[in-house]
C-alpha positions in Angstrom: -58.6 -17.6 -167.0 -55.5 -17.7 -168.8 -53.5 -14.5 -167.8 -53.9 -11.4 -169.3 -52.5 -7.9 -168.6 -54.9 -4.6 -168.2 -53.9 -3.2 -171.0 -54.2 -6.1 -173.2 -58.1 -6.6 -171.9 -58.9 -3.0 -172.8 -57.2 -3.1 -176.3 -59.9 -6.7 -177.0 -62.8 -4.8 -175.5 -62.1 -1.9 -176.8 -62.2 0.3 -173.8 -60.4 3.1 -171.7 -58.5 2.4 -168.4 -59.2 4.9 -165.8 -57.3 5.0 -162.6 -54.6 2.3 -163.5 -51.5 2.8 -162.7 -49.9 0.0 -164.1 -51.5 -1.2 -167.4 -49.2 -4.6 -167.6 -50.7 -6.0 -163.9 -52.2 -9.6 -165.1 -55.6 -10.9 -164.4 -54.6 -14.3 -162.8 -57.5 -14.8 -161.1 -61.5 -15.7 -162.4 -63.5 -12.6 -164.0 -66.8 -12.3 -162.3 -70.1 -10.7 -162.4 -71.0 -11.5 -158.3 -68.8 -9.1 -156.1 -68.9 -12.2 -153.2 -67.1 -14.2 -155.6 -63.8 -11.8 -156.5 -61.0 -12.3 -155.4 -57.1 -11.9 -155.7 -56.4 -11.5 -158.8 -60.0 -11.4 -160.4 -61.6 -9.1 -162.6 -65.0 -7.8 -161.9 -67.7 -7.1 -164.5 -70.1 -4.4 -163.2 -73.6 -5.2 -164.5 -76.6 -2.8 -164.1 -79.7 -4.6 -163.2 -83.5 -4.3 -162.4 -82.3 -3.5 -158.7 -78.7 -4.1 -158.1 -76.0 -1.8 -159.8 -72.8 -3.7 -159.8 -70.9 -0.4 -160.2 -71.7 0.1 -157.0 -69.7 -2.3 -155.6 -66.9 -1.5 -157.3 -64.6 -0.4 -154.3 -65.7 -3.6 -152.4 -64.4 -5.6 -154.8 -60.7 -4.2 -155.2 -60.4 -4.3 -151.5 -61.3 -8.1 -151.7 -58.5 -8.3 -154.5 -59.7 -7.8 -158.2 -57.0 -5.6 -159.9 -59.5 -3.6 -161.9 -63.6 -3.4 -162.9 -65.1 -3.8 -165.9 -67.1 -1.0 -166.1 -69.6 1.3 -168.0 -68.5 4.6 -166.4 -65.7 5.2 -164.0 -65.8 4.3 -160.6 -62.9 5.5 -158.5 -60.9 2.8 -158.3 -58.6 0.9 -161.5 -61.3 0.1 -164.0 -61.7 -0.7 -168.1 -64.5 1.7 -169.2 -66.6 0.4 -172.4 -70.1 1.6 -174.2 -71.3 -2.2 -173.5 -70.5 -4.3 -170.6 -72.5 -7.1 -172.1 -70.4 -6.7 -175.4 -67.1 -5.8 -174.2 -67.4 -9.6 -171.8 -68.7 -11.2 -175.3 -65.3 -9.9 -176.9 -63.0 -11.0 -174.5 -64.4 -14.8 -174.4 -64.2 -14.9 -177.9 -60.4 -13.3 -177.8 -59.3 -16.0 -174.8 -61.1 -19.0 -176.5 -59.1 -18.5 -179.9 -55.8 -18.2 -178.1 -57.0 -21.7 -176.2 -56.2 -25.4 -177.9 -59.6 -26.6 -176.4 -61.6 -28.5 -178.7 -65.1 -26.8 -177.8 -68.6 -28.7 -177.9 -71.8 -26.8 -177.7 -75.0 -28.6 -177.5 -79.0 -27.0 -177.5 -82.3 -28.2 -177.8 -85.8 -28.1 -176.3 -85.3 -30.4 -173.3 -82.5 -32.4 -171.0 -79.7 -29.6 -172.3 -78.5 -29.8 -168.6 -78.4 -33.2 -167.7 -76.5 -34.0 -171.4 -74.2 -31.5 -170.6 -73.2 -33.0 -167.7 -72.8 -36.6 -168.9 -71.0 -35.2 -171.6 -68.8 -33.4 -168.7 -68.2 -36.2 -167.1 -67.1 -38.8 -170.1 -65.0 -35.9 -171.3 -63.0 -35.2 -168.2 -62.7 -39.1 -167.6 -59.9 -38.6 -170.7 -58.6 -34.9 -170.1 -59.4 -31.4 -168.3 -62.6 -30.1 -169.1 -64.8 -27.0 -168.4 -68.5 -26.6 -168.8 -71.3 -24.8 -168.2 -72.0 -24.9 -164.7 -76.2 -25.3 -164.0 -78.5 -24.0 -166.7 -75.7 -20.5 -167.1 -76.2 -21.1 -170.7 -77.3 -17.3 -172.0 -75.2 -14.4 -173.5 -73.6 -13.3 -169.9 -73.2 -16.6 -169.0 -71.8 -18.7 -171.2 -68.5 -16.1 -172.0 -68.4 -16.3 -168.2 -67.9 -20.2 -168.3 -66.1 -19.9 -171.4 -63.5 -17.4 -169.5 -62.9 -20.3 -166.9 -60.7 -22.4 -169.4 -56.9 -22.3 -168.8 -53.9 -23.5 -171.1 -54.3 -27.0 -169.6 -58.3 -27.0 -170.6 -58.9 -29.7 -173.7 -62.4 -29.9 -173.8 -65.1 -27.0 -173.0 -68.3 -28.2 -173.3 -71.2 -25.7 -173.4 -74.6 -25.4 -173.2 -76.7 -22.8 -175.2 -79.6 -21.3 -174.8 -82.5 -19.1 -176.9 -85.9 -17.5 -176.2 -86.2 -16.1 -180.1 -84.2 -16.2 -183.9 -80.6 -15.1 -183.8 -79.6 -16.0 -180.2 -77.6 -19.4 -180.2 -76.1 -17.5 -183.6 -75.1 -14.6 -181.5 -73.6 -17.2 -179.2 -71.7 -19.2 -181.5 -70.3 -15.9 -182.6 -68.7 -15.7 -179.1 -67.3 -19.3 -179.0 -67.2 -20.8 -182.0 -67.7 -25.0 -181.7 -66.0 -27.4 -183.8 -69.0 -30.4 -182.7 -72.8 -29.0 -182.2 -74.9 -31.2 -181.2 -78.8 -30.7 -181.2 -80.9 -32.9 -178.8 -84.6 -32.6 -180.2 -87.6 -29.8 -181.0 -89.9 -29.9 -178.4 -92.6 -27.4 -177.0 -90.7 -25.5 -174.1 -90.8 -21.7 -174.9 -93.4 -22.1 -178.1 -95.5 -19.7 -176.7 -92.5 -17.4 -177.7 -91.2 -18.7 -180.8 -95.1 -19.5 -182.0 -94.4 -22.9 -183.1 -91.9 -26.2 -183.5 -91.0 -24.8 -187.1 -89.4 -21.8 -185.7 -88.2 -23.3 -182.8 -86.3 -25.6 -185.5 -85.2 -22.6 -186.9 -83.8 -21.5 -183.9 -81.9 -24.6 -183.1 -80.4 -25.3 -186.1 -78.4 -22.4 -186.1 -75.7 -24.2 -184.0 -75.0 -26.4 -186.7 -75.0 -23.6 -189.4 -71.8 -22.3 -187.6 -69.9 -25.2 -187.2 -67.0 -25.4 -189.8 -67.1 -27.9 -192.9 -66.1 -31.5 -192.5 -63.0 -31.9 -193.7 -61.8 -28.7 -190.9 -63.3 -31.3 -188.4 -66.7 -29.6 -187.7 -69.3 -32.2 -186.2 -72.8 -32.1 -186.1 -74.4 -34.6 -184.1 -78.6 -35.0 -184.8 -80.8 -36.8 -182.8 -81.8 -39.3 -185.5 -85.5 -39.8 -183.9 -86.2 -36.2 -184.0 -87.7 -35.1 -187.8 -87.2 -31.7 -187.0 -83.6 -32.1 -185.8 -82.7 -35.0 -188.2 -83.6 -32.1 -191.1 -80.6 -30.3 -190.1 -78.7 -32.2 -192.0 -78.9 -30.1 -195.2 -77.7 -26.9 -192.7 -74.6 -28.0 -192.0 -71.2 -28.6 -194.0 -69.9 -30.6 -191.3 -69.8 -34.3 -190.8 -73.1 -35.5 -189.5 -73.6 -38.1 -187.0 -76.8 -39.5 -186.0 -78.0 -41.2 -182.2 -81.0 -42.7 -181.6 -83.0 -45.4 -181.7 -83.4 -45.1 -185.8 -81.9 -48.1 -187.8 -79.8 -45.3 -189.4 -78.4 -44.3 -185.8 -74.2 -44.4 -186.1 -74.9 -44.5 -181.7 -77.8 -46.5 -180.5 -79.1 -48.8 -177.4 -80.2 -52.2 -177.5 -81.9 -54.2 -174.3 -83.0 -50.8 -172.6 -84.3 -51.8 -169.7 -85.2 -50.2 -166.0 -83.5 -51.5 -162.5 -85.8 -51.8 -159.7 -84.9 -48.3 -158.8 -85.6 -46.9 -162.1 -81.9 -46.6 -163.6 -81.7 -47.2 -167.2 -79.5 -49.9 -168.5 -78.5 -51.1 -172.0 -76.2 -52.1 -174.3 -74.2 -49.1 -176.0 -73.1 -49.6 -179.9 -70.8 -46.9 -181.4 -68.9 -47.3 -184.6 -66.2 -48.5 -182.9 -67.4 -51.4 -180.5 -70.0 -52.2 -178.1 -70.3 -52.3 -174.4 -72.8 -52.0 -171.6 -74.2 -49.3 -169.2 -76.4 -49.2 -166.2 -76.3 -45.1 -165.5 -76.6 -43.8 -161.6 -79.8 -41.3 -163.2 -83.2 -42.0 -163.0 -85.3 -42.6 -166.0 -85.8 -44.0 -169.2 -85.6 -40.7 -170.7 -81.6 -40.5 -169.9 -80.8 -43.1 -172.7 -81.2 -40.6 -174.9 -79.2 -38.2 -173.2 -76.1 -40.8 -173.0 -76.1 -41.6 -176.6 -75.8 -38.2 -177.1 -73.2 -37.9 -175.1 -71.7 -41.2 -176.5 -71.9 -40.0 -179.9 -69.6 -36.8 -178.8 -67.2 -38.5 -177.1 -67.2 -41.4 -179.9 -66.0 -38.3 -182.4 -63.2 -37.6 -179.6 -61.5 -41.0 -180.4 -63.3 -42.8 -177.0 -63.4 -46.2 -177.4 -67.4 -47.5 -176.0 -65.5 -49.7 -173.6 -64.6 -45.7 -172.1 -67.5 -44.0 -172.8 -69.4 -46.9 -171.4 -67.5 -47.0 -168.0 -67.4 -43.4 -167.6 -71.4 -42.9 -168.6 -71.9 -45.9 -165.9 -70.1 -44.0 -163.2 -72.0 -40.1 -164.1 -74.0 -38.5 -161.5 -76.4 -35.6 -161.6 -74.2 -32.4 -161.2 -77.2 -29.7 -161.2 -79.6 -29.6 -158.2 -83.3 -30.0 -158.7 -82.9 -32.4 -161.5 -84.1 -35.8 -160.6 -82.5 -35.5 -157.5 -83.6 -38.9 -155.4 -83.3 -38.7 -151.8 -85.2 -41.5 -149.6 -85.9 -40.2 -146.0 -85.7 -41.9 -142.5 -88.9 -43.2 -142.5 -88.8 -44.9 -146.0 -90.6 -41.9 -148.3 -88.3 -40.9 -151.2 -88.9 -37.9 -152.5 -87.5 -37.0 -156.1 -86.9 -32.9 -156.5 -87.2 -32.4 -160.2 -88.5 -28.8 -159.4 -85.5 -26.9 -161.8 -87.8 -26.6 -164.5 -91.0 -28.6 -166.6 -92.2 -28.4 -170.3 -94.7 -31.0 -171.8 -91.3 -33.6 -172.8 -90.0 -33.5 -169.6 -93.1 -33.7 -167.3 -93.7 -36.7 -169.4 -90.6 -38.2 -168.8 -90.1 -37.6 -165.1 -94.1 -39.3 -164.7 -92.3 -42.1 -167.0 -89.6 -42.9 -164.4 -91.9 -42.3 -161.5 -94.0 -45.0 -162.4 -90.9 -47.0 -163.0 -89.6 -46.2 -159.6 -92.9 -47.0 -158.0 -92.8 -50.5 -159.1 -90.7 -52.0 -156.9 -92.6 -49.8 -153.7 -95.8 -51.1 -154.9 -95.2 -54.5 -153.8 -94.5 -52.7 -150.4 -97.6 -51.3 -150.2 -96.0 -47.9 -151.5 -97.7 -45.1 -153.7 -96.3 -42.9 -155.9 -96.9 -39.3 -156.0 -97.2 -36.6 -158.9 -97.1 -33.3 -157.2 -97.0 -31.1 -160.2 -97.2 -27.5 -160.9 -97.8 -24.9 -164.1 -95.6 -25.4 -167.3 -94.8 -21.8 -168.7 -94.6 -20.4 -171.9 -97.1 -22.8 -173.9 -99.3 -20.2 -175.0 -101.9 -21.5 -177.1 -100.6 -25.3 -176.3 -101.2 -24.7 -172.4 -104.5 -25.9 -172.2 -104.0 -29.1 -174.1 -100.6 -29.8 -173.1 -101.8 -29.5 -169.1 -104.7 -31.5 -170.3 -101.9 -34.3 -171.7 -99.8 -34.4 -168.7 -102.5 -35.0 -166.5 -104.2 -37.9 -168.6 -100.8 -39.6 -168.7 -100.5 -39.4 -164.9 -103.9 -41.7 -164.9 -102.1 -43.8 -167.7 -99.2 -44.7 -165.6 -101.1 -45.4 -163.0 -100.1 -42.8 -160.6 -101.9 -43.4 -157.1 -101.7 -39.8 -156.3 -102.1 -36.5 -158.3 -101.3 -33.0 -156.1 -102.2 -30.2 -158.9 -100.2 -27.2 -157.4 -101.6 -23.9 -157.8 -103.8 -21.5 -160.1 -105.6 -22.5 -163.9 -102.8 -24.5 -165.5 -102.9 -26.7 -162.3 -106.7 -27.3 -162.7 -106.1 -28.3 -166.0 -103.6 -30.8 -165.2 -106.4 -32.0 -162.7 -109.3 -31.8 -165.5 -107.4 -33.9 -167.7 -106.6 -37.1 -164.7 -110.6 -36.4 -163.9 -111.4 -37.3 -167.5 -109.1 -39.9 -167.9 -110.8 -41.4 -165.0 -109.0 -39.9 -161.8 -112.2 -39.8 -159.7 -112.3 -39.0 -155.4 -109.4 -38.9 -153.9 -106.8 -40.1 -156.7 -106.2 -36.6 -157.5 -106.8 -32.9 -155.8 -106.1 -29.7 -156.6 -104.6 -27.3 -153.6 -103.9 -23.7 -154.3 -100.0 -23.6 -153.4 -97.0 -25.1 -152.1 -97.7 -24.5 -148.5 -101.3 -26.7 -148.6 -99.6 -29.5 -150.8 -96.6 -29.4 -147.7 -99.8 -29.7 -145.6 -101.4 -32.8 -147.6 -98.4 -34.5 -148.4 -97.6 -34.6 -144.5 -100.7 -35.8 -143.4 -101.0 -38.4 -145.3 -97.6 -40.3 -147.0 -96.5 -42.7 -145.4 -92.9 -45.4 -145.7 -92.9 -47.1 -149.3 -93.9 -43.7 -151.0 -92.4 -41.9 -154.1 -93.0 -38.9 -154.2 -91.9 -36.5 -157.3 -91.7 -32.7 -157.6 -92.1 -30.9 -160.6 -93.1 -27.6 -162.1 -91.5 -24.9 -164.5 -89.2 -22.7 -162.6 -91.1 -19.7 -161.8 -93.6 -21.7 -159.4 -90.7 -22.5 -157.1 -92.4 -26.2 -156.4 -88.5 -27.3 -154.7 -89.7 -25.9 -151.4 -92.7 -28.5 -151.5 -89.5 -31.2 -151.8 -87.2 -29.4 -149.3 -90.3 -29.1 -147.1 -90.6 -32.5 -147.0 -86.5 -33.8 -146.9 -86.6 -31.5 -143.5 -89.8 -33.3 -142.5 -88.0 -36.7 -143.1 -85.3 -35.6 -140.6 -87.4 -36.0 -138.3 -87.3 -39.9 -138.3 -90.3 -41.7 -136.8 -91.9 -38.8 -135.5 -92.3 -38.1 -139.2 -92.9 -41.5 -139.8 -96.0 -42.0 -137.0 
């Protein structure tokens, strides 16, 4: 964070100083909420959680070098006491962002936010110092903590914004007002909480409503292929730039194909020129993510060649998102278990099918180890059924549905589409899936593991990789 005195921070957040002998002392380190991350010059934010009260760690963080605690009550060590710690953290982030000269880019969408954010960050940091959201810390706590890691050298601040209801994104943009806003899509993620796609679109569109007008540099980057997103152009006074396959798109791709390993290759077209891209990521769905990143980079002055080069060099920065690992015995494990919704599940299956083309020539098979997609409400049965059917249409060799009712719906969809016998199976839990796979996998097989985060299927992928580490024993 940019250096601020405890007195200035107290004024910004409307707090009272307690046990601070010298209010002119500067916070020169990070603002942290995890006591284990406290270090010299840091400011510790004490949240009260369901199981842990951050105030209990106040003495520990000061001993580790923290100069003070942002707290809701006196803690016996230097502290700035406020009524609402979360609101104070947001106010501090808003103050710091206002002092920075950085261009703030915000993005949202139902699917692909984190992967696209990682792409934008990697493209922009090839041009200038860039700070971006780590992982999926895109809520009212993670977002201000990310913003507070920016320094005077930061030129671009890339922030992912999540929403579980109307008004959430409006709140986040109030903390960190963006100049460029990107909306990827309006899908089925959290549809059970929102009540429908129209409500999701209403919430996501709050991002473009927050942008400054075009004459002040505001830019709305919108998906031309999603009608809900395309319609958001009427909700902003910012300049609108479109990306996608549509003929209206300002940034588009042609000659899209997948390499033998399932990595997308295409010719990128921007208003400033065209250039070829071959990505290191897996799956054709990353083409749309790349076009979104390219549109942002174009608006920030990068040439088509610079953008294409950075996209071709970009990798996966966030764990459990299409992590592809080949075991010593020749089995490939695709760990995409961080989260799942109907759109991302279908994209992952298509990526698996593409990766399986090369393996089939060598006798390998494709395995889809899938679990529940959460928060779909009344759409849950139909969406799980549709994913099971798609697995059959894509000729996935084996479907392993893991879990309870939703997993049964996945297998039922596959069965009704024509997957009988041993082509699909329903198992009760992750351990049962691991036991099945350990007994049946053979060299050349490709295994996709995917479900909503609450299911915890990353344990299946990890177990398979640990098995593979045994080398020839596992292969036999």
